[in-house]
Backbone of each chain as ProteinMPNN parsed JSONL, in Angstrom:
{"seq_chain_A": "MVNIYDTANQLERELRETSQYNELKEAHAEVLADEDAASILNEFQSLQQALHQKQHSGEEITEEEAQEAQVLPIKMNANELTKKLMDKEQALNTLLTEVNSIIMKPVQEIYEQ", "coords_chain_A": {"N_chain_A": [[125.564, 49.087, 108.908], [126.519, 50.052, 112.069], [128.877, 48.635, 114.309], [128.551, 48.888, 117.418], [129.057, 47.347, 119.597], [131.557, 46.161, 119.146], [133.229, 48.334, 119.573], [132.647, 48.866, 122.235], [133.724, 46.587, 123.366], [136.381, 47.022, 122.758], [136.868, 49.248, 124.323], [136.523, 48.075, 126.797], [138.766, 46.369, 126.873], [140.764, 48.285, 126.843], [140.294, 49.604, 129.222], [141.223, 47.768, 131.064], [143.91, 48.192, 130.816], [144.475, 50.612, 131.932], [146.042, 52.761, 134.4], [144.464, 53.392, 136.565], [142.663, 51.235, 136.733], [144.394, 49.034, 137.151], [145.677, 49.722, 139.502], [143.561, 49.706, 141.287], [142.863, 47.002, 141.204], [145.157, 45.86, 142.293], [145.14, 47.038, 144.853], [142.842, 45.884, 145.856], [143.549, 43.18, 145.928], [145.553, 43.307, 147.838], [144.079, 43.958, 150.101], [142.536, 41.619, 150.376], [144.545, 39.853, 151.028], [145.202, 40.452, 153.586], [144.283, 39.776, 156.842], [142.816, 41.398, 158.754], [142.05, 43.687, 157.192], [140.591, 42.42, 155.17], [138.47, 41.416, 156.606], [137.194, 43.762, 157.509], [136.434, 44.866, 155.026], [134.703, 42.875, 154.163], [132.629, 43.017, 156.092], [131.727, 45.597, 155.489], [130.853, 45.338, 152.816], [128.803, 43.458, 153.162], [127.017, 44.929, 154.721], [126.395, 47.038, 152.953], [125.081, 45.599, 150.948], [122.874, 44.616, 152.357], [121.599, 47.031, 153.042], [121.016, 48.052, 150.511], [119.196, 46.124, 149.559], [117.104, 46.5, 151.38], [116.424, 49.106, 150.777], [115.328, 48.77, 148.284], [113.183, 47.042, 148.827], [111.773, 48.522, 150.578], [111.773, 48.033, 153.195], [112.353, 48.747, 156.673], [115.473, 49.906, 158.09], [117.469, 48.328, 160.628], [118.311, 49.29, 164.043], [120.847, 48.448, 164.674], [121.996, 48.168, 162.153], [121.964, 50.839, 161.324], [123.795, 51.896, 163.086], [126.102, 50.469, 162.386], [126.409, 51.519, 159.841], [127.392, 53.96, 160.409], [129.747, 53.431, 161.775], [131.33, 51.656, 160.169], [132.388, 53.016, 157.784], [134.256, 54.624, 159.093], [135.988, 52.731, 160.183], [136.914, 51.652, 157.752], [138.347, 53.811, 156.771], [140.304, 54.036, 158.706], [141.906, 51.821, 158.513], [144.832, 51.12, 156.783], [144.976, 49.663, 154.367], [142.309, 49.235, 153.458], [141.572, 51.857, 153.265], [143.249, 52.716, 151.182], [142.174, 51.153, 149.152], [139.619, 52.349, 148.891], [140.387, 54.9, 148.0], [141.483, 54.239, 145.518], [139.26, 53.2, 144.279], [137.76, 55.502, 144.042], [139.334, 56.974, 142.265], [139.143, 55.386, 139.946], [136.401, 55.576, 139.563], [136.145, 58.28, 138.896], [137.364, 58.317, 136.366], [135.59, 56.54, 135.012], [133.198, 57.952, 135.189], [133.769, 60.148, 133.607], [134.17, 58.893, 131.108], [131.624, 57.82, 130.774], [130.086, 60.158, 130.63], [130.931, 61.186, 128.225], [130.023, 59.221, 126.407], [127.278, 59.394, 126.825], [126.566, 61.875, 125.902], [125.238, 62.292, 123.324], [122.615, 61.434, 123.931], [121.846, 63.127, 125.982], [121.765, 65.511, 124.543], [119.433, 65.256, 122.989], [117.396, 65.628, 124.882], [117.846, 68.168, 125.693], [116.733, 69.886, 123.946]], "CA_chain_A": [[125.233, 48.982, 110.337], [127.629, 50.265, 112.987], [128.907, 47.683, 115.418], [128.889, 49.592, 118.645], [129.551, 46.353, 120.558], [133.01, 46.017, 118.931], [133.889, 49.471, 120.219], [132.486, 48.662, 123.683], [134.716, 45.565, 123.744], [137.702, 47.671, 122.691], [136.942, 50.084, 125.525], [136.699, 47.147, 127.921], [140.182, 45.939, 126.878], [141.601, 49.438, 127.188], [140.103, 49.886, 130.651], [142.126, 46.852, 131.777], [145.3, 48.665, 130.7], [144.667, 51.911, 132.593], [146.662, 52.711, 135.726], [143.387, 53.413, 137.556], [142.141, 49.877, 136.89], [145.404, 48.128, 137.709], [145.938, 50.085, 140.903], [142.415, 49.211, 142.069], [142.992, 45.542, 141.258], [146.249, 45.583, 143.228], [144.694, 47.427, 146.197], [141.856, 44.888, 146.285], [144.304, 41.955, 146.257], [146.259, 43.566, 149.1], [143.072, 43.862, 151.169], [142.181, 40.201, 150.56], [145.703, 39.128, 151.599], [145.39, 40.88, 154.98], [143.113, 39.273, 157.564], [142.044, 42.508, 159.318], [141.458, 44.492, 156.12], [139.599, 41.595, 154.467], [137.31, 41.309, 157.483], [136.499, 45.063, 157.459], [135.793, 44.975, 153.706], [133.599, 41.925, 154.135], [131.539, 43.623, 156.878], [131.249, 46.761, 154.752], [130.095, 44.873, 151.645], [127.568, 42.821, 153.65], [126.108, 45.996, 155.138], [125.93, 47.719, 151.736], [124.129, 44.723, 150.281], [121.657, 44.59, 153.176], [120.934, 48.336, 152.936], [120.48, 48.111, 149.15], [118.01, 45.28, 149.491], [116.03, 47.125, 152.15], [116.014, 50.301, 150.047], [114.452, 48.317, 147.194], [111.956, 46.424, 149.327], [111.068, 49.497, 151.406], [111.847, 47.577, 154.591], [113.125, 49.676, 157.503], [116.754, 49.38, 158.565], [117.492, 48.135, 162.08], [119.178, 50.228, 164.765], [122.201, 47.89, 164.554], [122.485, 48.522, 160.809], [122.199, 52.283, 161.298], [125.033, 52.119, 163.826], [127.173, 49.943, 161.523], [126.565, 52.453, 158.721], [128.211, 55.078, 160.887], [131.056, 52.957, 162.245], [132.149, 50.96, 159.17], [133.223, 53.923, 156.987], [135.372, 55.082, 159.93], [136.92, 51.594, 160.192], [137.507, 51.567, 156.403], [139.303, 54.914, 156.671], [141.377, 53.888, 159.691], [142.81, 50.753, 158.071], [145.624, 51.618, 155.659], [144.705, 48.937, 153.115], [140.948, 49.519, 152.968], [141.609, 53.282, 152.889], [143.863, 52.764, 149.852], [141.182, 50.597, 148.226], [138.589, 53.381, 148.635], [141.005, 55.955, 147.173], [141.638, 53.715, 144.152], [137.89, 53.117, 143.742], [137.345, 56.854, 143.673], [140.077, 57.358, 141.056], [138.533, 54.683, 138.805], [135.069, 56.156, 139.356], [136.315, 59.551, 138.185], [137.589, 57.949, 134.962], [134.37, 55.945, 134.439], [132.197, 59.018, 135.08], [134.148, 60.925, 132.42], [133.879, 58.055, 129.934], [130.174, 57.729, 130.659], [129.491, 61.436, 130.206], [131.219, 61.295, 126.78], [129.133, 58.302, 125.679], [125.883, 59.793, 126.993], [126.352, 63.209, 125.34], [124.181, 62.339, 122.307], [121.286, 61.267, 124.543], [121.587, 64.391, 126.688], [121.434, 66.514, 123.514], [118.025, 65.112, 122.593], [116.492, 66.162, 125.9], [118.118, 69.593, 125.918], [116.017, 70.697, 122.952]], "C_chain_A": [[126.513, 49.079, 111.187], [127.674, 49.13, 114.001], [129.48, 48.308, 116.681], [129.447, 48.629, 119.701], [131.057, 46.119, 120.405], [133.761, 47.122, 119.665], [133.787, 49.361, 121.737], [133.514, 47.637, 124.166], [136.134, 46.12, 123.704], [137.917, 48.522, 123.953], [137.184, 49.219, 126.77], [138.163, 46.705, 128.021], [141.098, 47.085, 127.306], [141.484, 49.81, 128.667], [141.057, 49.035, 131.486], [143.571, 47.325, 131.756], [145.537, 49.995, 131.427], [145.32, 51.727, 133.96], [145.57, 52.659, 136.801], [142.854, 52.0, 137.821], [143.151, 48.977, 137.592], [145.736, 48.448, 139.16], [144.781, 49.651, 141.811], [142.52, 47.706, 142.278], [144.047, 45.146, 142.307], [145.817, 45.89, 144.673], [143.693, 46.41, 146.74], [142.548, 43.584, 146.693], [145.031, 42.119, 147.589], [145.302, 43.468, 150.287], [142.769, 42.395, 151.454], [143.303, 39.416, 151.238], [145.941, 39.476, 153.067], [144.132, 40.558, 155.78], [142.207, 40.406, 158.089], [141.299, 43.286, 158.226], [140.35, 43.716, 155.412], [138.312, 41.502, 155.283], [136.503, 42.618, 157.48], [135.754, 45.208, 156.128], [134.566, 44.079, 153.627], [132.377, 42.462, 154.899], [130.875, 44.764, 156.102], [130.379, 46.336, 153.563], [128.773, 44.225, 152.053], [126.541, 43.869, 154.04], [125.525, 46.709, 153.909], [124.846, 46.909, 151.036], [122.786, 44.706, 151.027], [120.88, 45.895, 153.034], [120.299, 48.516, 151.553], [119.168, 47.341, 149.029], [116.826, 45.928, 150.21], [115.503, 48.376, 151.456], [115.03, 49.907, 148.933], [113.127, 47.775, 147.702], [111.143, 47.399, 150.175], [111.057, 49.127, 152.871], [112.704, 48.556, 155.41], [114.432, 49.052, 157.976], [116.729, 49.312, 160.089], [118.433, 49.161, 162.717], [120.638, 49.783, 164.655], [122.813, 48.271, 163.205], [122.817, 50.01, 160.706], [123.518, 52.617, 161.996], [126.238, 51.655, 163.012], [127.471, 50.91, 160.372], [127.374, 53.68, 159.123], [129.633, 54.631, 161.193], [131.931, 52.411, 161.108], [132.954, 51.89, 158.258], [134.425, 54.452, 157.77], [136.445, 53.992, 160.008], [137.655, 51.483, 158.858], [138.594, 52.637, 156.243], [140.513, 54.73, 157.575], [142.37, 52.801, 159.298], [143.511, 51.193, 156.778], [145.219, 50.98, 154.325], [143.297, 49.194, 152.561], [140.822, 51.0, 152.571], [142.158, 53.434, 151.464], [142.875, 52.237, 148.801], [140.123, 51.641, 147.871], [139.133, 54.499, 147.755], [141.105, 55.5, 145.716], [140.273, 53.551, 143.472], [137.448, 54.485, 143.252], [138.04, 57.314, 142.389], [139.478, 56.679, 139.818], [137.148, 55.249, 138.507], [135.139, 57.476, 138.604], [136.491, 59.28, 136.692], [136.293, 57.444, 134.315], [133.264, 56.984, 134.27], [132.482, 59.869, 133.85], [133.815, 60.173, 131.138], [132.366, 58.016, 129.693], [129.553, 59.035, 130.168], [129.791, 61.705, 128.726], [130.196, 60.47, 125.992], [127.685, 58.797, 125.701], [125.556, 61.17, 126.396], [125.247, 63.232, 124.29], [122.774, 62.257, 122.902], [120.885, 62.55, 125.263], [121.13, 65.47, 125.696], [119.968, 66.466, 123.102], [117.129, 65.85, 123.578], [116.733, 67.632, 126.209], [117.344, 70.489, 124.959], [114.786, 71.371, 123.534]], "O_chain_A": [[127.446, 48.291, 111.033], [126.633, 48.705, 114.501], [130.678, 48.264, 116.961], [130.208, 49.031, 120.581], [131.758, 45.905, 121.394], [134.791, 46.88, 120.294], [134.725, 49.718, 122.451], [134.102, 47.793, 125.236], [136.983, 45.741, 124.511], [138.989, 48.513, 124.558], [137.945, 49.587, 127.666], [138.732, 46.668, 129.111], [142.072, 46.884, 128.031], [142.447, 50.269, 129.282], [141.625, 49.5, 132.474], [144.373, 46.905, 132.59], [146.676, 50.452, 131.525], [145.175, 50.683, 134.597], [145.718, 51.977, 137.815], [142.623, 51.614, 138.967], [142.803, 48.247, 138.519], [146.038, 47.553, 139.95], [144.996, 49.275, 142.963], [142.296, 47.199, 143.377], [143.845, 44.223, 143.095], [146.086, 45.116, 145.591], [143.69, 46.108, 147.933], [142.173, 42.962, 147.687], [145.114, 41.175, 148.375], [145.667, 42.959, 151.347], [142.743, 41.969, 152.609], [143.048, 38.435, 151.937], [146.787, 38.865, 153.72], [143.041, 41.013, 155.436], [140.992, 40.378, 157.895], [140.093, 43.514, 158.318], [139.3, 44.273, 155.091], [137.211, 41.507, 154.732], [135.273, 42.587, 157.451], [134.594, 45.618, 156.099], [133.527, 44.47, 153.096], [131.245, 42.374, 154.422], [129.651, 44.885, 156.059], [129.309, 46.899, 153.332], [127.752, 44.408, 151.391], [125.354, 43.734, 153.743], [124.32, 46.952, 153.834], [123.834, 47.449, 150.591], [121.718, 44.772, 150.42], [119.654, 45.883, 152.919], [119.2, 49.056, 151.428], [118.18, 47.829, 148.482], [115.698, 45.909, 149.718], [114.313, 48.683, 151.522], [114.047, 50.601, 148.675], [112.078, 48.009, 147.101], [109.973, 47.149, 150.464], [110.43, 49.796, 153.693], [113.666, 49.124, 154.893], [114.509, 47.85, 158.229], [116.071, 50.112, 160.755], [119.232, 49.807, 162.039], [121.546, 50.608, 164.558], [123.983, 48.644, 163.12], [123.81, 50.398, 160.09], [124.261, 53.497, 161.561], [127.259, 52.339, 162.946], [128.623, 51.096, 159.98], [127.966, 54.353, 158.278], [130.598, 55.343, 160.914], [133.134, 52.667, 161.078], [134.113, 51.587, 157.974], [135.484, 54.702, 157.195], [137.64, 54.271, 159.915], [138.864, 51.251, 158.825], [139.638, 52.38, 155.645], [141.608, 55.199, 157.266], [143.534, 52.844, 159.696], [142.862, 51.585, 155.809], [145.13, 51.654, 153.299], [143.115, 49.35, 151.354], [140.067, 51.348, 151.664], [141.609, 54.177, 150.65], [142.754, 52.796, 147.711], [139.768, 51.804, 146.704], [138.435, 54.994, 146.869], [140.844, 56.275, 144.796], [140.142, 53.735, 142.262], [136.841, 54.614, 142.189], [137.428, 57.956, 141.536], [139.323, 57.309, 138.772], [136.763, 55.387, 137.346], [134.284, 57.76, 137.765], [135.856, 59.922, 135.856], [135.939, 57.862, 133.213], [132.482, 56.911, 133.322], [131.562, 60.267, 133.135], [133.25, 60.739, 130.201], [131.896, 58.159, 128.564], [128.605, 59.02, 129.382], [129.009, 62.369, 128.046], [129.586, 60.957, 125.04], [126.954, 58.643, 124.722], [124.396, 61.581, 126.39], [124.386, 64.11, 124.345], [121.855, 62.928, 122.433], [119.744, 63.002, 125.17], [120.218, 66.243, 125.986], [119.338, 67.503, 122.892], [116.229, 66.593, 123.187], [115.936, 68.27, 126.897], [117.303, 71.706, 125.136], [114.08, 72.086, 122.823]]}, "seq_chain_B": "MVNIYDTANQLERELRETSQYNELKEAHAEVLADEDAASILNEFQSLQQALHQKQHSGEEITEEEAQEAQVLPIKMNANELTKKLMDKEQALNTLLTEVNSIIMKPVQEIYEQ", "coords_chain_B": {"N_chain_B": [[150.757, 54.565, 126.985], [147.37, 54.081, 127.111], [144.732, 55.539, 125.247], [141.842, 55.892, 126.391], [139.84, 57.707, 126.199], [139.695, 58.436, 123.508], [138.522, 56.176, 122.418], [136.103, 56.192, 123.782], [135.005, 58.484, 122.657], [134.756, 57.599, 120.044], [132.825, 55.648, 120.415], [130.734, 57.268, 121.184], [130.242, 58.645, 118.768], [129.431, 56.499, 117.222], [127.162, 55.702, 118.55], [125.398, 57.706, 117.833], [124.778, 56.881, 115.288], [123.241, 54.658, 115.473], [120.158, 52.808, 115.03], [118.476, 52.783, 117.229], [119.129, 55.141, 118.586], [118.532, 57.134, 116.662], [115.838, 56.715, 116.185], [114.767, 57.339, 118.682], [115.417, 60.048, 118.839], [113.869, 61.067, 116.752], [111.283, 60.385, 117.651], [111.176, 61.985, 119.902], [111.271, 64.549, 118.765], [108.85, 64.515, 117.394], [107.054, 64.477, 119.518], [107.565, 67.005, 120.646], [106.599, 68.6, 118.599], [103.908, 68.387, 118.772], [101.182, 69.757, 120.405], [99.596, 68.706, 122.586], [100.974, 66.309, 123.306], [103.502, 67.345, 123.905], [102.902, 68.863, 126.121], [102.095, 66.931, 127.995], [104.509, 65.491, 128.246], [106.102, 67.504, 129.3], [104.893, 67.987, 131.8], [105.367, 65.491, 132.944], [108.183, 65.364, 133.021], [108.711, 67.525, 134.722], [107.564, 66.614, 137.104], [109.126, 64.317, 137.587], [111.612, 65.529, 138.035], [111.064, 67.038, 140.333], [110.454, 64.965, 142.152], [112.89, 63.591, 142.205], [114.578, 65.553, 143.326], [113.414, 65.804, 145.867], [113.836, 63.248, 146.823], [116.572, 63.251, 147.119], [116.928, 65.309, 148.995], [115.486, 64.377, 151.055], [113.061, 65.339, 151.677], [109.517, 65.204, 152.196], [107.101, 63.915, 149.819], [104.334, 65.654, 148.34], [100.721, 65.224, 148.619], [99.499, 65.833, 146.246], [101.58, 65.488, 144.435], [101.983, 62.733, 144.723], [99.639, 61.8, 143.646], [99.825, 62.743, 141.015], [101.994, 61.203, 140.234], [100.821, 58.809, 139.896], [98.935, 59.255, 137.916], [100.217, 60.477, 135.676], [101.977, 58.585, 134.276], [99.985, 57.012, 133.144], [98.708, 58.82, 131.452], [100.87, 59.309, 129.722], [101.089, 56.819, 128.507], [98.674, 56.689, 127.2], [98.685, 58.612, 125.223], [99.548, 58.606, 121.864], [101.994, 59.575, 120.825], [103.686, 60.169, 123.043], [103.73, 57.676, 124.139], [105.075, 56.252, 122.14], [107.538, 57.537, 122.356], [108.368, 56.653, 124.92], [108.632, 53.912, 124.396], [110.761, 53.961, 122.589], [112.713, 55.049, 124.185], [113.057, 52.964, 125.945], [114.094, 50.99, 124.254], [116.555, 52.137, 123.525], [117.702, 52.259, 126.059], [118.037, 49.532, 126.602], [120.071, 48.886, 124.778], [122.11, 50.605, 125.791], [122.46, 49.588, 128.346], [123.494, 47.081, 127.771], [125.907, 47.806, 126.502], [127.118, 49.125, 128.65], [127.385, 47.026, 130.476], [129.288, 45.484, 129.223], [131.523, 47.199, 129.25], [131.911, 47.472, 131.986], [132.675, 44.992, 132.842], [135.442, 44.298, 133.505], [135.76, 45.59, 135.993], [133.816, 44.412, 137.585], [134.883, 41.849, 137.692], [137.066, 42.14, 139.444], [135.829, 42.384, 141.953], [134.59, 39.983, 142.204], [136.343, 38.173, 143.077]], "CA_chain_B": [[149.513, 54.977, 127.668], [146.132, 53.881, 126.355], [143.808, 56.661, 125.326], [140.484, 55.371, 126.515], [138.916, 58.777, 125.814], [139.494, 58.349, 122.056], [137.566, 55.096, 122.17], [134.801, 56.675, 124.282], [134.499, 59.408, 121.639], [134.337, 56.775, 118.897], [131.565, 55.025, 120.814], [129.754, 58.352, 121.151], [129.892, 58.874, 117.361], [128.712, 55.326, 116.721], [125.827, 55.714, 119.164], [124.582, 58.599, 117.007], [124.406, 56.218, 114.026], [122.376, 53.49, 115.704], [118.724, 53.006, 114.797], [117.85, 53.078, 118.526], [119.321, 56.565, 118.879], [117.829, 57.985, 115.7], [114.393, 56.575, 116.391], [114.428, 58.103, 119.887], [115.521, 61.456, 118.479], [112.703, 61.357, 115.918], [110.096, 60.306, 118.505], [111.195, 63.161, 120.769], [110.905, 65.699, 117.931], [107.412, 64.388, 117.122], [106.356, 64.893, 120.746], [107.69, 68.465, 120.779], [105.824, 69.24, 117.531], [102.481, 68.193, 119.042], [100.923, 70.52, 121.622], [99.152, 67.83, 123.673], [102.056, 65.399, 123.704], [104.563, 68.16, 124.511], [102.437, 69.274, 127.439], [102.171, 65.741, 128.872], [105.931, 65.233, 128.512], [106.589, 68.569, 130.167], [104.387, 67.689, 133.152], [106.041, 64.274, 133.408], [109.571, 65.701, 133.341], [108.701, 68.392, 135.909], [107.294, 65.767, 138.267], [110.321, 63.497, 137.82], [112.643, 66.393, 138.599], [110.646, 67.366, 141.699], [110.58, 63.764, 142.98], [114.322, 63.369, 142.36], [115.113, 66.519, 144.286], [112.928, 65.476, 147.21], [114.484, 62.008, 147.233], [117.92, 63.608, 147.569], [116.892, 66.166, 150.18], [114.764, 63.662, 152.102], [111.785, 66.026, 151.894], [108.378, 64.343, 151.847], [106.348, 64.331, 148.638], [102.977, 66.093, 148.675], [99.645, 64.342, 148.16], [99.292, 66.166, 144.831], [102.65, 64.829, 143.668], [101.734, 61.296, 144.758], [98.544, 61.552, 142.711], [100.404, 62.939, 139.669], [102.88, 60.072, 139.949], [99.979, 57.695, 139.452], [98.169, 59.633, 136.72], [101.028, 60.854, 134.512], [102.365, 57.446, 133.432], [98.794, 56.577, 132.389], [98.58, 59.803, 130.362], [101.982, 59.069, 128.788], [100.757, 55.606, 127.765], [97.443, 56.876, 126.414], [98.986, 59.455, 124.064], [100.318, 57.798, 120.907], [103.352, 60.083, 120.617], [104.51, 59.978, 124.247], [103.887, 56.213, 124.25], [106.156, 55.88, 121.215], [108.778, 58.045, 122.953], [108.764, 55.742, 126.002], [109.099, 52.656, 123.786], [112.082, 54.195, 121.995], [113.637, 55.211, 125.323], [113.348, 51.642, 126.481], [114.968, 50.303, 123.295], [117.905, 52.697, 123.669], [118.206, 51.83, 127.367], [118.491, 48.142, 126.478], [121.383, 48.965, 124.123], [123.082, 51.247, 126.681], [122.722, 48.665, 129.456], [124.394, 46.055, 127.239], [127.215, 48.457, 126.313], [127.665, 49.386, 129.974], [127.792, 45.791, 131.155], [130.553, 45.084, 128.579], [132.599, 48.078, 129.727], [132.114, 47.305, 133.434], [133.077, 43.612, 133.138], [136.709, 44.206, 134.238], [135.58, 46.052, 137.38], [133.056, 43.353, 138.236], [135.812, 40.737, 137.925], [137.87, 42.392, 140.642], [135.048, 42.174, 143.171], [134.108, 38.597, 142.257], [137.391, 37.302, 143.655]], "C_chain_B": [[148.323, 54.867, 126.71], [145.309, 55.163, 126.379], [142.357, 56.208, 125.235], [139.45, 56.431, 126.092], [138.658, 58.787, 124.306], [138.429, 57.308, 121.729], [136.17, 55.485, 122.662], [134.179, 57.629, 123.257], [134.046, 58.666, 120.378], [132.977, 56.14, 119.19], [130.428, 56.061, 120.774], [129.295, 58.6, 119.716], [129.073, 57.711, 116.812], [127.297, 55.246, 117.297], [124.869, 56.573, 118.333], [124.111, 57.948, 115.702], [123.483, 55.028, 114.232], [120.918, 53.828, 115.422], [118.033, 53.38, 116.11], [117.95, 54.569, 118.849], [118.476, 57.435, 117.948], [116.312, 57.898, 115.825], [113.929, 57.316, 117.65], [114.406, 59.6, 119.573], [114.28, 61.901, 117.688], [111.424, 61.372, 116.774], [110.014, 61.529, 119.428], [110.781, 64.411, 119.999], [109.401, 65.689, 117.626], [106.588, 64.828, 118.334], [106.383, 66.421, 120.853], [106.83, 69.204, 119.756], [104.314, 69.137, 117.752], [102.142, 68.817, 120.397], [100.534, 69.639, 122.813], [100.289, 66.967, 124.22], [103.165, 66.172, 124.423], [104.186, 68.559, 125.933], [102.499, 68.112, 128.44], [103.627, 65.454, 129.251], [106.49, 66.254, 129.49], [106.158, 68.345, 131.625], [105.152, 66.518, 133.768], [107.478, 64.578, 133.845], [109.662, 66.582, 134.592], [108.49, 67.576, 137.177], [108.528, 64.932, 138.616], [111.422, 64.295, 138.51], [112.324, 66.709, 140.07], [110.843, 66.167, 142.628], [112.053, 63.43, 143.235], [114.923, 64.274, 143.425], [114.698, 66.164, 145.701], [113.567, 64.206, 147.737], [115.885, 62.308, 147.779], [117.902, 64.412, 148.869], [116.192, 65.47, 151.35], [113.422, 64.302, 152.451], [110.622, 65.107, 151.481], [107.635, 64.852, 150.618], [104.92, 64.68, 149.055], [101.956, 65.091, 148.139], [99.384, 64.562, 146.664], [100.337, 65.468, 143.956], [102.438, 63.312, 143.615], [100.649, 60.917, 143.748], [99.033, 61.685, 141.26], [101.275, 61.752, 139.264], [102.09, 58.838, 139.52], [99.336, 58.0, 138.099], [99.06, 59.835, 135.492], [101.537, 59.674, 133.674], [101.193, 56.921, 132.599], [98.569, 57.504, 131.202], [99.651, 59.569, 129.293], [101.685, 57.851, 127.91], [99.578, 55.784, 126.829], [97.69, 57.74, 125.177], [99.942, 58.698, 123.133], [101.785, 58.239, 120.816], [104.25, 59.913, 121.844], [104.721, 58.483, 124.517], [105.043, 55.744, 123.372], [107.514, 56.336, 121.783], [109.28, 57.094, 124.046], [109.282, 54.419, 125.458], [110.512, 52.82, 123.227], [113.135, 54.416, 123.072], [114.046, 53.849, 125.861], [114.297, 50.864, 125.566], [116.4, 50.823, 123.406], [118.517, 52.277, 125.003], [118.726, 50.401, 127.342], [119.894, 48.113, 125.863], [122.443, 49.508, 125.088], [123.438, 50.355, 127.872], [123.68, 47.566, 129.012], [125.818, 46.608, 127.085], [127.888, 48.648, 127.675], [128.139, 48.109, 130.662], [129.065, 45.226, 130.521], [131.709, 45.884, 129.187], [132.936, 47.8, 131.194], [132.587, 45.904, 133.829], [134.402, 43.544, 133.923], [136.566, 44.584, 135.72], [134.846, 44.979, 138.187], [133.974, 42.174, 138.606], [136.633, 40.912, 139.188], [137.104, 41.977, 141.89], [134.486, 40.754, 143.295], [135.119, 37.656, 142.888], [137.088, 36.951, 145.101]], "O_chain_B": [[148.295, 55.486, 125.646], [145.2, 55.808, 127.422], [141.751, 56.155, 124.165], [138.338, 56.1, 125.683], [137.553, 59.101, 123.864], [137.559, 57.524, 120.886], [135.171, 55.145, 122.029], [132.972, 57.587, 123.016], [133.076, 59.059, 119.73], [132.097, 56.1, 118.33], [129.305, 55.75, 120.375], [128.099, 58.748, 119.465], [128.139, 57.91, 116.035], [126.364, 54.792, 116.635], [123.701, 56.23, 118.15], [123.153, 58.415, 115.084], [122.995, 54.449, 113.261], [120.494, 54.977, 115.554], [117.112, 54.197, 116.114], [116.992, 55.181, 119.32], [117.792, 58.356, 118.395], [115.598, 58.875, 115.603], [112.824, 57.858, 117.679], [113.498, 60.322, 119.987], [113.724, 62.972, 117.93], [110.589, 62.266, 116.634], [108.929, 62.043, 119.699], [110.03, 65.239, 120.514], [108.763, 66.741, 117.604], [105.551, 65.473, 118.187], [105.359, 67.051, 121.117], [106.381, 70.32, 120.02], [103.532, 69.73, 117.008], [102.734, 68.459, 121.415], [101.069, 69.797, 123.91], [100.526, 66.908, 125.426], [103.701, 65.706, 125.428], [105.028, 68.59, 126.83], [102.904, 68.292, 129.588], [103.941, 65.208, 130.415], [107.255, 65.914, 130.393], [106.953, 68.495, 132.553], [105.531, 66.545, 134.939], [107.932, 64.117, 134.892], [110.562, 66.416, 135.415], [109.143, 67.808, 138.195], [108.926, 64.846, 139.778], [112.074, 63.814, 139.437], [113.2, 66.653, 140.933], [111.333, 66.316, 143.747], [112.422, 63.036, 144.341], [115.668, 63.832, 144.3], [115.509, 66.209, 146.626], [113.818, 64.079, 148.935], [116.327, 61.708, 148.759], [118.753, 64.221, 149.737], [116.291, 65.915, 152.494], [112.737, 63.878, 153.381], [110.74, 64.333, 150.531], [107.543, 66.059, 150.393], [104.367, 64.095, 149.985], [102.278, 64.231, 147.319], [99.092, 63.625, 145.921], [100.026, 64.935, 142.891], [102.684, 62.682, 142.586], [100.718, 59.878, 143.091], [98.708, 60.866, 140.4], [101.29, 61.346, 138.102], [102.621, 57.941, 138.866], [99.208, 57.12, 137.248], [98.702, 59.413, 134.392], [101.523, 59.767, 132.446], [101.386, 56.442, 131.482], [98.279, 57.055, 130.093], [99.362, 59.627, 128.097], [101.989, 57.849, 126.718], [99.485, 55.122, 125.795], [96.973, 57.611, 124.184], [100.995, 58.219, 123.554], [102.694, 57.413, 120.741], [105.422, 59.561, 121.717], [105.753, 58.077, 125.052], [105.88, 54.947, 123.797], [108.506, 55.612, 121.699], [110.467, 56.769, 124.095], [110.247, 53.861, 125.981], [111.354, 51.934, 123.372], [114.293, 54.03, 122.913], [115.209, 53.609, 126.186], [115.193, 50.165, 126.04], [117.349, 50.039, 123.384], [119.708, 51.973, 125.075], [119.732, 50.089, 127.979], [120.786, 47.418, 126.351], [123.536, 48.95, 125.195], [124.573, 50.365, 128.347], [124.566, 47.162, 129.765], [126.794, 45.972, 127.481], [129.076, 48.369, 127.834], [129.164, 48.106, 131.344], [129.844, 44.559, 131.202], [132.731, 45.324, 129.584], [134.096, 47.881, 131.599], [132.867, 45.649, 135.0], [134.486, 42.808, 134.906], [137.183, 43.966, 136.587], [135.212, 44.681, 139.324], [133.855, 41.589, 139.682], [136.871, 39.951, 139.92], [137.644, 41.308, 142.771], [133.974, 40.368, 144.346], [134.813, 36.504, 143.195], [137.859, 36.232, 145.737]]}, "name": "protein", "num_of_chains": 2, "seq": "MVNIYDTANQLERELRETSQYNELKEAHAEVLADEDAASILNEFQSLQQALHQKQHSGEEITEEEAQEAQVLPIKMNANELTKKLMDKEQALNTLLTEVNSIIMKPVQEIYEQMVNIYDTANQLERELRETSQYNELKEAHAEVLADEDAASILNEFQSLQQALHQKQHSGEEITEEEAQEAQVLPIKMNANELTKKLMDKEQALNTLLTEVNSIIMKPVQEIYEQ"}
């Protein structure tokens, strides 16, 4: 019996050693240490959570939320620290997408038949 | 420099050896070998693809599609082979969700601060 969990745990440890992970961790700490950036991130995360919940429940979003959804990404981009955080998130996402597509190859093969 | 891709490839090879993977592969082959089951699966996959596309484009689903979305899961459950396929998909999904939550733990930790 293969222990796929051991390998998943190895991958987890290796992820912690990648530059992508460590740069994201650092960028996130820098945001939290800055009052303005932390406040923008907090607003952004609250909005994302609210929109997610409404998407699941089928509830309609308010006009205020729709406006925030337009303004907050602009605020995130305008602040140096939250902008850096988003860039580092994207870099880590690229790595994770590649890792995931490797792992999922066997499953994809089944459905390609 | 850690080579996380080597470990992802190892995980990919190990996934192919799990009972969950091999049982799904077998169940899928059994469906394809049976005319009725293959036809139900084909209809189901076509509908899923159509609904996915419309969800992304924001296009409204037709009344026919809404009706199919109610009927096809019932058909899938009523056919022994497609039912078995769905059960095996669910078993593999449980494994993959566990593997994914292990790998994503470091990322989750960053945002929990």
